[in-house]
C-alpha positions as CSV (number, residue, x, y, z in Angstrom):
1,M,-106.8,92.9,-87.8
2,N,-104.0,95.4,-88.3
3,D,-100.8,95.5,-90.3
4,R,-98.7,93.9,-87.6
5,E,-101.1,91.0,-87.0
6,A,-101.4,90.4,-90.8
7,Y,-97.7,90.2,-91.2
8,K,-97.3,87.9,-88.2
9,I,-99.9,85.5,-89.7
10,I,-98.2,85.6,-93.1
11,N,-94.7,85.0,-91.8
12,K,-95.9,82.1,-89.7
13,F,-97.7,80.6,-92.7
14,R,-94.6,80.8,-94.9
15,I,-92.6,78.4,-92.7
16,H,-95.4,75.8,-92.5
17,E,-94.6,72.5,-94.1
18,K,-98.2,71.3,-94.0
19,P,-100.5,74.2,-93.2
20,S,-104.0,73.3,-91.8
21,E,-107.2,74.6,-93.4
22,E,-107.3,77.2,-90.6
23,D,-103.8,78.3,-91.4
24,I,-104.7,78.8,-95.0
25,F,-107.8,80.7,-94.1
26,L,-105.9,83.1,-91.8
27,Y,-103.2,83.5,-94.4
28,T,-105.6,84.5,-97.3
29,E,-107.5,86.8,-94.9
30,A,-104.3,88.5,-93.9
31,M,-103.3,88.9,-97.5
32,N,-106.6,90.3,-98.5
33,Y,-106.5,92.7,-95.6
34,L,-103.2,94.1,-96.9
35,I,-104.7,94.4,-100.4
36,R,-107.8,96.1,-99.2
37,Q,-106.3,98.4,-96.7
38,N,-102.9,99.2,-98.3
39,K,-103.4,98.4,-101.9
40,D,-100.2,96.3,-101.5
41,P,-99.1,95.0,-105.0
42,Q,-96.6,92.5,-103.5
43,A,-99.5,90.9,-101.5
44,M,-101.5,90.7,-104.7
45,L,-98.5,89.0,-106.4
46,E,-97.8,86.6,-103.6
47,L,-101.5,85.6,-103.2
48,G,-101.7,85.0,-107.0
49,G,-98.6,82.8,-106.7
50,Y,-100.1,80.9,-103.8
51,Y,-103.3,80.2,-105.7
52,Y,-101.3,79.3,-108.9
53,G,-99.2,76.8,-107.0
54,N,-102.3,75.2,-105.5
55,K,-104.1,75.1,-108.9
56,Y,-106.8,77.6,-108.0
57,F,-106.2,79.3,-111.4
58,D,-109.2,81.5,-111.5
59,L,-108.1,83.2,-108.3
60,A,-104.5,83.3,-109.5
61,L,-105.7,85.2,-112.6
62,K,-107.6,87.7,-110.4
63,Y,-104.7,88.6,-108.2
64,Y,-102.0,88.5,-111.0
65,E,-104.2,91.0,-112.9
66,M,-104.4,93.2,-109.9
67,A,-100.6,93.1,-109.4
68,A,-100.0,93.7,-113.2
69,E,-101.8,97.1,-112.9
70,Y,-98.8,98.1,-110.8
71,K,-96.5,96.9,-113.6
72,L,-94.9,94.1,-111.5
73,P,-92.8,92.0,-113.9
74,Y,-93.6,88.7,-112.1
75,A,-97.3,89.4,-112.4
76,Y,-96.8,89.7,-116.2
77,E,-95.0,86.3,-116.1
78,G,-97.8,84.7,-114.0
79,L,-100.4,85.9,-116.4
80,A,-98.4,84.7,-119.3
81,Y,-98.3,81.2,-117.8
82,I,-102.0,81.2,-117.3
83,W,-102.8,82.1,-120.9
84,Y,-100.0,79.9,-122.4
85,Y,-101.2,76.8,-120.7
86,G,-104.9,77.7,-120.7
87,R,-105.0,77.3,-116.9
88,T,-108.5,78.8,-116.6
89,G,-109.9,76.8,-119.6
90,T,-108.8,79.0,-122.5
91,R,-105.4,79.2,-124.2
92,D,-104.6,82.7,-125.6
93,F,-101.2,82.7,-127.2
94,E,-101.5,86.4,-128.1
95,K,-101.9,87.4,-124.5
96,A,-99.2,84.9,-123.5
97,F,-96.7,86.4,-126.0
98,R,-97.5,89.9,-124.9
99,Y,-97.0,89.2,-121.2
100,Y,-93.9,87.0,-121.7
101,S,-92.5,89.9,-123.7
102,L,-93.2,92.4,-121.0
103,A,-91.6,90.1,-118.4
104,K,-88.6,89.4,-120.6
105,E,-88.0,93.2,-121.1
106,A,-87.9,93.5,-117.3
107,G,-85.1,90.9,-117.2
108,I,-87.0,87.7,-116.3
109,M,-85.1,84.9,-118.0
110,E,-87.9,82.3,-117.5
111,A,-90.0,84.5,-119.7
112,A,-87.3,84.5,-122.4
113,V,-87.4,80.6,-122.3
114,K,-91.1,80.6,-122.9
115,L,-90.8,83.1,-125.7
116,A,-88.3,80.7,-127.3
117,D,-90.8,77.9,-127.0
118,M,-93.4,80.0,-128.7
119,Y,-91.0,80.5,-131.7
120,K,-90.3,76.7,-131.7
121,N,-93.9,75.7,-131.7
122,G,-95.3,78.6,-133.8
123,Y,-97.6,79.8,-131.1
124,Y,-99.0,83.2,-132.1
125,V,-95.7,83.9,-134.0
126,E,-94.5,82.2,-137.2
127,Q,-92.6,79.0,-136.4
128,N,-88.9,79.7,-136.3
129,Y,-86.7,76.9,-134.9
130,E,-83.5,78.9,-135.5
131,K,-84.9,81.8,-133.4
132,Y,-85.7,79.2,-130.6
133,K,-82.1,77.9,-130.7
134,E,-80.7,81.4,-130.8
135,I,-82.5,82.5,-127.6
136,I,-81.6,79.3,-125.7
137,E,-77.9,79.6,-126.7
138,E,-77.9,83.3,-125.6
139,L,-79.5,82.3,-122.2
140,Y,-77.0,79.5,-121.4
141,P,-74.0,81.7,-120.4
142,K,-76.3,83.9,-118.3
143,V,-77.7,81.0,-116.2
144,R,-74.9,78.5,-116.1
145,K,-73.4,79.8,-112.9
146,A,-76.7,80.7,-111.2
147,R,-76.9,79.8,-107.5
148,T,-80.4,80.9,-106.5
149,L,-83.1,78.2,-107.0
150,G,-85.3,80.7,-108.8
151,G,-82.9,80.8,-111.8
152,P,-84.0,79.0,-114.9
153,V,-81.1,76.6,-115.0
154,P,-83.0,73.4,-115.6
155,E,-85.3,75.1,-118.1
156,V,-82.4,76.3,-120.2
157,F,-80.1,73.2,-119.7
158,T,-82.8,70.7,-120.7
159,R,-83.7,72.6,-123.9
160,L,-80.0,73.0,-124.8
161,A,-79.5,69.3,-124.1
162,M,-82.0,68.4,-126.8
163,I,-80.3,70.9,-129.2
164,R,-77.0,69.2,-128.5
165,K,-78.6,65.7,-129.0
166,E,-79.9,66.8,-132.4
167,D,-76.3,67.9,-133.3
168,G,-75.0,64.5,-132.4
169,R,-73.3,65.7,-129.2
170,I,-74.7,63.1,-126.9
171,N,-72.2,63.3,-124.2
172,D,-72.8,67.1,-123.9
173,A,-76.5,66.5,-123.8
174,I,-76.1,63.9,-121.0
175,R,-73.9,66.3,-119.0
176,L,-76.4,69.1,-119.3
177,L,-79.2,66.9,-118.2
178,L,-77.3,65.6,-115.2
179,E,-76.4,69.2,-114.2
180,A,-80.0,70.2,-114.6
181,K,-81.1,67.3,-112.4
182,D,-78.7,68.3,-109.6
183,F,-80.2,71.8,-109.6
184,Q,-83.8,70.5,-109.8
185,V,-83.2,68.2,-106.8
186,R,-82.4,71.3,-104.7
187,R,-85.6,72.9,-105.8
188,L,-87.8,69.9,-105.1
189,K,-86.3,69.4,-101.6
190,N,-87.6,72.8,-100.7
191,N,-90.9,72.9,-102.6
192,A,-93.1,70.2,-104.2
193,F,-94.4,72.6,-106.9
194,F,-96.1,70.7,-109.6
195,G,-94.4,72.5,-112.4
196,D,-91.0,71.5,-111.0
197,I,-92.1,67.9,-110.7
198,N,-93.0,67.9,-114.4
199,I,-89.6,69.4,-115.3
200,M,-87.8,66.6,-113.3
201,K,-90.0,63.9,-114.9
202,W,-89.4,65.1,-118.4
203,L,-85.7,65.5,-117.7
204,I,-85.4,62.0,-116.3
205,D,-87.2,60.6,-119.3
206,D,-84.9,62.4,-121.7
207,L,-81.8,61.4,-119.8
208,Y,-82.5,57.7,-119.8
209,E,-83.5,57.7,-123.4
210,M,-79.8,58.4,-124.0
211,L,-78.1,56.9,-120.9
212,P,-78.4,53.2,-119.9
213,F,-80.2,52.9,-116.6
214,N,-77.9,51.5,-113.9
215,T,-80.1,49.4,-111.5
216,E,-77.3,49.2,-109.0
217,D,-76.7,53.0,-108.7
218,F,-79.7,55.2,-108.8
219,D,-81.6,57.6,-106.5
220,L,-85.2,58.7,-105.6
221,F,-85.7,60.9,-108.6
222,D,-84.3,58.2,-111.0
223,C,-87.3,56.2,-109.8
224,M,-89.4,58.4,-112.1
225,W,-88.0,56.3,-115.0
226,L,-88.8,53.0,-113.3
227,L,-92.3,54.0,-112.2
228,R,-93.4,54.5,-115.8
229,G,-94.5,50.9,-115.6
230,P,-94.7,48.0,-113.1
231,A,-91.8,48.0,-110.7
232,R,-90.9,47.2,-107.2
233,I,-88.2,49.4,-105.7
234,H,-86.6,49.3,-102.3
235,F,-84.4,51.7,-100.3
236,N,-83.3,52.4,-96.8
237,Y,-83.9,55.3,-94.4
238,E,-82.4,55.4,-90.9
239,G,-81.9,51.6,-91.1
240,M,-85.5,51.0,-92.1
241,R,-86.2,49.2,-95.4
242,C,-88.9,50.9,-97.5
243,T,-90.6,49.7,-100.7
244,I,-92.4,51.5,-103.6
245,S,-94.4,49.3,-105.8
246,A,-96.2,50.0,-109.1
247,A,-98.5,47.5,-110.7
248,E,-101.4,47.4,-113.2
249,E,-104.8,47.6,-111.4
250,N,-108.0,47.6,-113.4
251,G,-106.0,48.4,-116.6
252,E,-104.2,51.4,-115.0
253,L,-100.9,51.8,-113.2
254,A,-101.2,52.3,-109.5
255,I,-98.2,53.3,-107.3
256,R,-98.3,52.0,-103.7
257,W,-96.4,53.6,-100.9
258,Q,-96.9,52.5,-97.3
259,K,-100.7,52.7,-96.9
260,E,-101.3,55.1,-99.8
261,I,-102.1,54.5,-103.5
262,Y,-101.2,57.1,-106.1
263,P,-102.5,57.1,-109.7
264,D,-99.3,58.3,-111.4
265,R,-95.7,59.5,-110.9
266,D,-96.8,63.1,-110.5
267,A,-99.1,62.4,-107.6
268,F,-96.6,60.1,-105.9
269,F,-93.8,62.6,-106.0
270,A,-96.0,65.5,-105.0
271,K,-97.6,63.8,-102.0
272,A,-95.6,60.9,-100.7
273,M,-94.6,61.3,-97.1
274,L,-92.3,59.4,-94.8
275,G,-93.5,60.1,-91.3
276,K,-94.2,63.8,-91.2
277,Q,-91.7,64.7,-93.9
278,R,-92.1,64.9,-97.7
279,L,-90.1,62.1,-99.3
280,M,-88.4,64.5,-101.6
281,S,-87.3,66.7,-98.8
282,I,-85.2,63.9,-97.3
283,Y,-83.8,62.8,-100.7
284,D,-80.2,62.8,-99.5
285,E,-81.0,60.7,-96.5
286,L,-82.3,57.8,-98.6
287,Y,-79.8,55.1,-99.6
288,G,-79.4,51.6,-100.9
289,F,-81.8,51.8,-103.8
290,G,-82.5,48.6,-105.7
291,V,-85.0,46.9,-107.9
292,E,-86.6,43.6,-106.9
């Protein structure tokens, strides 16, 4: 393998919707070639991100640590997430705080959000809810006009919505959650990252705790609210009627979609396909939602 062949394999992999095991093998081999031969820190960072997104957290840690030696801010952020959530089996809030701080100093606003959470929860630092609110309020004007999907709009808007709710400003809270939802829809149409699915799930749950659910006007992501328990939902796609059903089976909720069965909302939204397309990726082509 040479540099040109490695980049060709990597670029081809990046556009795959559903890469095969061989595609994944070739991609990781090409990345490791660039790391071995060129000491390429961006390859270290990307490979760490690939492994994190696919929940191979030990490997993610390895490559993020390699990239962090080159002082890459997003490697700091990746390490912070690993230690904050204990992805490799151990939570270390001191390391998380240190890496989030380094990432924040480099201008990564997502890291500032997580630092705010650490003040809110009293993780490593003394619990300070006012400091939490101060950071979120400061971030809001910085992200409110963000256009790139990488911007932490839903992360900031959802937190600010709960602050507004506590202040009794329910309409403002609902507005923020609806705006966050619109932004998160665009993310999930492009990538079924499990972290973004969680954000949408929590957002929907918070939204419909405040807003009455309209069974005559809802969309695919609103189904997250209905699929908390038994439900039968129908919608249309290109003239075809489709059905999602959730029912108790052996004491646990099971979601049935076509010939597949999913154990929870997370698995359904991460994996459900319609033909060769992810259900979330054709979100705006689905219509006529209703509950039977």
